[in-house]
N, C-alpha and C positions, 0 to 999 in steps of 0.2 A: 471291173470284177464281175464274175458271173458264176452261176452254179452249174453243176453237171446237168447237161440237157440232152444227152443221147439216150437211146432206148436200152442201154445197159443198166440204168439206174432204176430205183423204185420211188414211189411218191411219199413214202413215210420213212423217216430216219430209223434204222434198226437200233434196238437197245444196245448200249455199250457193254462190252464184255468186262469181266472181272479184272481189276488192276493187277498187272503182273510184276510191277516194280515201282517202289516209291522213290527210287533214285533216278535222276535224269540219265537216259541212255542216248547215244549219238549214232548216226548212220555210219556204216563202213562198207567198203567194197570187198571185204574179206581180208583176213590176216593170216591165213594158213590153218587156223584152228576153227574159225567160223566162216560161214558163207556170207554172201552179200546181204545186207540188212534189207528187210521189206516192211513197209509201214503198216499195211493191212487196212481194212475198211474203217476201223475205229479212228485211226489217226487222220485219214482224209476227211471223214465226216465231222470230226471235231474242228479241224481247220476251217472247213466250209461253214459250219454253224457259227463259229466265232466271228468270221468276216461278215456273214449275213446279218448277225446281230449288231455289229458296228454300223453297218449301213442303215439298218432300221432305226437305231438310236439317233442317227443324224437326219432321219427323214428322207433318205436317198433310195430310190428304186434301182435295183441292179440293172446295169446296161452292158450288154456283151461288147458293145463297140467302144466303151470308154475304159481306159486303163489307169485312170487316176482317181477312181471313186473312193478308195480307202483313204487317200490323202485328203480329199475333200471332206470325208466323213469326220476324220480326226479334227480338222480345222473347225468344222461346224460345231462339234461337241465342245471344243475348247472355247469357242466364241460364245456359246450359250452360258457357260458356267464360270469362265475366268475373267479377270480384269487385266486388260493389256497395259503394259507400261507406257505405251505411246498415247494412250487415251487419258492418262492422269485422272483416273476415277470418274471420267465422264459417264461411264456406264451407270454409276450410282445416281448421278444427277438426272440422267435420262429416265431412270426408273421412278422418279417422283419423290415427294416429300416423305412419304412413308418409308421408303428405302433409305433416305438420308437420315431419318430419325433412328432407324435400327442400326445404321452404320455408326452413328455417334454413340449410341448405347454400347455397342460392342467395343468401341475404343475407350470406354470408361471415362467419358467426359462429364459424368455427374449430371447436374441440373442443366448444363449446356446441351445435353443430349436431347432435351425437349424443346430447344429453341432453334429457330431457323437462322438466327444470327446473334452476335453478341450485342446485348442491349446496353443503353446508357444507364448509369446508376441514378437512383432516386432516393428519397428518404425512406422508401419502403421496399427497395429492390437493389440487389447487388448488380454491378456492371462496370462499364468503362466510365471513368470520371476524368474531367479536364482539370488541370492544375491552375491555380490562381495565386499570383504573387502580391495582390493588393492587401495591405495590412488592415484596411477598414472595409473590406468587401462584405456585403450583406447577401451575396448570392449563395443559395443553398444547393445548387446543382454542380458546384465546383469544389475542389479541395485546395486548402491553403498550402503553399510551399514553405520550406524551412525559412526562407527569407522573409515571407510575410509574417510568420510567427515571431521571428527575431525582431523585426521592426515594431510589431505590436507590443511585445514585451518591453523593448527599450523605451517605447513611448510611455508605457505605464510606469516604468522605473524612474524615468526623468521627472515625472510629475509627482512621485511619491515623497512622503516626508523623509528627512535625512536620517531618522533613527531606523528606517527600514533598510539597513545596509545589506541585509540578506538578499533583497531583491536585486541590488547592484551586483552582488557576487553571482547570482543566478543569471543575470543578463550577460555578464562576462563569460560565464561558462557556455552560454548558448552561442555567443559570438565567436569565441576562441576555440571551442572544442568541436571538431567536425564529427566526433562520435558521441555527441550529446544524447541522441535518442538511445543509442546502445547503452550508455552509462545509466541513463534514467531507468531503462528496462531492467538493468542489472540490480539497481537499488530497489526497484519495486518488487523484484523477484525475492528479495530478502524479507519482505513484509508478509504478515499473515492475512489471509483473506477471511472476511467476516463469514461468508457463506460456507466455509470449510469447518467452522465450529471446532477449531483446534486440531483437525485431522492433518493439517500441513505443518505442525510443529516438528522441526527436525530432531530435537533431542527432548523427548517428553519427560525423561527422568530429571534432567536439569531444570526443566520448566516447573515440575512439581516441587523440586527442591527450592527454587526461587520463590515459589508461593508459600513456602513453609508448610507444605502438606505431606512431607516425607514420612513423618511419624504417624500421621493418620492413615496413610496408605499401608504402612507396615502393620499397623494394628488391624486393618481390614483383612490383610493377607492371613493373619493368624487368628481371625475371628472363629474359624472352624479348625480346631487342632487336627493335623493330619494323622495323629496317632490314634484318634478315635475311629471307631468302625460301626457300621450298621450291618448286622448279619454277616460279619466278616469282610465287608466291603469298605476299603479305606476312603475317608472323606477328603480326597485330594482333587476330586472333580465331581461332576454331576453323577449321582448314584441312581441307577435304574433298579427299582425294586419290583419284584414279581409278587404275585398273590401269595406264593409260598413264603416269601420273606416276611410278610406282615400277617401271616396266618389267615389270609382271607380265603373264603370259600369260592372257588371258581364254578361256573355253570356245569363243567364236566364232573367235578366232585359232587356237586349238589344233585346231579342226576343219579349218582350212585347211592348217596346217603339218603336222599328223599326222592325215590323214583317218581316219574311223571304219572299222575293219576291217583295218588294216595290222598284221600280226603283228610284235611287237617282243620282243627277249630281255629277260627280267626275272630278276634274281638272287635270287629268294626263292621259297619254296614256295607262298605265297599272293599273289594278285593285289591291287594297291592298289584303293581305292574307285573305282568307275566303270569298272573294267576286268574282262575275263573271261579265264580261262586257256583256251587252245585245246586242249580235251580231248575234243572230239567231242560235247559236250552240246548239246541244243536250247535255244533262247531264245525269248522272247516277241516276235514280229515287230511287234505293235501297240505294245508298250511301247518297243521299240528300232528305229524305222523306218530310221534311218541304217545301222544294222548289218545290217538286212534287205536293204538295197541291195547290200551287199558279199556277203552270203550269203543268197540268195533262198530256199534250202531251209529256213531257220530253224534250221540246225544248224551249229555251229562245226567247223572242221576239227580232226582229232585229230593234233596235232604232237608229242605226247609220244614221245621217242626217235627223231624223224624229222629228216632233212635237207630243206631247201627247195631245189627245183631250178627254174630258170627255164623257163617254158613255151616249147616249141619254136616255136610260131606259124608253121609252114611252113618252118622252116630246114632240116629234114631230119636234124638230129643226134639228136633224140629224138622221132621221128614218132608219129602216131596217138595223141596224148595230148590230153586236155581240161584246161582250168583246174580246179584242185582235185581232179584225179584222182590216185589213189594208184598206186604202182609197187612191186612186190616187189624184193627184193635180187637182184643179178645180177653175174656176173663175166664179162668178155669172153672169148670162146673163144680159147685159146692153149695152147701146149705148152712144156715145159722139157726139152730133150734134152741128152744128154752122150755122149761117145764113150770106149769102152774100147779101148786100143791094145795090141797084142801084137807083140813084136819077132820078126822072121822072119830066120833066118840065111841061108836060101836060099829065094828066092821063086820058084824054078823050078817047084816042084810047085803053086804057086798058080794057075798058068796064067792063065786069063781071069777070075779072081775080081774082083768089083766092089768089095768092101769092103777095099781095100788102098790104101796111099798111100806115096809116096816119103818117105824120112827126110830131115830137114833136113841141109844141108851141114855136115860136121864131126861129126855125131852119133856115127859109129863110133869116134871118138877116145876117147870116154868110156863106151861101152856095148859089151856083147857080148864079142867076142874081143879088143877093144882094138887091133885091127889093121885097117888099111885094105885092103879087098878089094872086089871088084865084085859080090859076091852077097848081101851083108847090107845092102841099102839100102832095105828096105821094112818097113812095119808092117801087121799084120792088125788091123782094128778092128771093133767091134760097137757100133752105136748103141742107146741105151736111154733111158727116161724116168724121172724121179724119182717116188718114192712121195708120197702126200698128207701135207700138214703145214699147221698154222695153226689159227685159232680158228673160231667159229661164223658170222662175217660178215667182209666186207671193209670197213674203215673207216679214215679218217685219225685222227690225234690230235685230241681235242676236249675241250671243257668244257661241262658240262650247265647249261642255262638253261631257264626256263619261257618259252614263247611266249605273249604276252598281246595282247589287242586292246581298244581303247576301245569302251565299250558305247554311248555317245551323244555 
């Protein structure tokens, strides 16, 4: 096989043209309607490329003087990948133990796939075992034959007391019944296995009846009457209750009824789970985005020892304040005055004094000269203020609570 080698060709295969038909078409020399078929450069280039690729896959260099290279290439490729019938899998053996192990695995040989040969059985390993017909053999590498078992049982029976007639019957069964093993397995299959814990009981209802527990089971079935309901759900099976069924408050409802960020009084030193004490501490705004909406600064207000006051919002009662702003203690400006009065017998000398006042009617009857006259009708007074008294702040009576806010 060889490629085009005259000067009419080019060094690079031209791009293939667009496919004109997806149905195989065949060559013709013309049928009166069509002319002679012509393959064109695409067809010849495809044929040459396919054949060169075949030689390359087989590792064969094109030789113009050899006319069997395609045959040799096909044989070489088959020889590389295929198993020949005449070799009887010798190719796998030649490939080594790794290839043999993989082949056994592919054949589904289980544990044998990891072995290079079938091993002999031991007390700790499965494998090929040799049979032993000796009734008194102590060899633990061989297996007793049915004859060895029969001989041993017969020997035991012959030496047994006469009242153990069951052993005689067993011995006869062993000797006379060629299907003894099959019969024993059938009998054993009718027994209950301890490790099944009752799971292998064929008729559990009859079993319960035999134990006298039928009435107890029936009472248990009716322990929860199926005519009773929980929120309209019949008690015939496990009932799945939602928060709505038991009137529980879900986190979603709680966020609506108590928005995140509202300070609430809490009667304990520590906040409950999911809540923060308003102590001025910062918080993680990414972890608690709803709380960050209420407190964009990422810091809780410090309400320890504080009273909360409604924001003025333009009313004018407490102006020039912002929400969450603090205010120091204050007492509205005022004075506490009192008057000292001095009795004057004769107000003539007082003249035009401003700090005097007339006595109430009838005052002279009990004061001074105890006589009624016209000159002792005045008081001289002096206005004063009281001295300071009280504690360190002005406050109403109160009870101490912690202010807390929901975190999420």
